[in-house]
N, C-alpha and C positions, 0 to 999 in steps of 0.2 A: 430455649431448647431448639427452636428452629435454626438459630444462628449456629449452634453447635453442630447440628445435623448437616447443615449446608457446608460448614467448614470441613467437617469430616468427609462428606461426599466429595468435595473438591480435592482434598488431600489424597483420598483413595483413587479417584479418577486419574489424577496426575501421576501417581505412583504406578498404577496399572499400565497406563499408556506409555510411560517412560520405560518400563520393563519390557514391553513388547518390542520396542525399538532397539534397546541396548543389546549389543552382541558380546562385548568384552566383559570379563568378570570384574575388572576395575570399575567400569561404568556402572555395573549393577550394584557394586558396593557403594559407590557415590550416590546412586539413586536411593538406596536403602538408608544411607546416612541422612540424606535430605528428608526422606519420609519420616524418620525418627525425630529429627529436629522440628519438622512441621507439626507432628503430633504433640511434642512437648510444648511448642508455642501455643497450640490450641488448648492444651490442658491448663497452661498458665492463665490464658485469657479467660477460660471458663471458671477457674478458681477465683480470679479477681472479681468477676461478675457475681459469683456466688457469695463472696465476702460482702460485696456492696448490698446485695439483696438481704443477706442475713442481718447486717447492721441496720438496714431500713426497717425490717420487720421487728427486730428487737426493740428499736426505738419506738415504733408505733405501738407495740404491745405494752411497753412501759408507760407510754402516755395514756393508753386506754385504762390500764390498771390504776393509774394516778387519778383519772377522772372518776372511776368507780369509787375509789377510796375517798375522794373529796365529797362525792355525793353521799356516801355512807356516813361520813363525818357530819355533814349537814343534818342528816336524819338521826344522828346519835345512834347509829347502828354499830355497836361494838363488835358483834360477831363477824360481820362482813369486813370491817376494818382489820380485825385480827387475821382473818383468812387471807386477805390480800397481803398483809405484812409477811405472812408465811411464805408467800411466793417470792 
């Protein structure tokens, strides 16, 4: 979250300062296009990071469920095994 916020702050600061300097409409359009491209790059970066975290947590969750299932199997606890299988 901090990386996203820092990236967004940097993009907004650059956009704001560039607009203050720009006088021509063409320059302003180019600045805006750069701003949109930077936001898109940041969004893509955040989505990739999100996908990696999601994959990690899904894998960890699956391993935890497997450990509980194995433990229930050792204890011959059919109820717990069935509930985990439902998940």
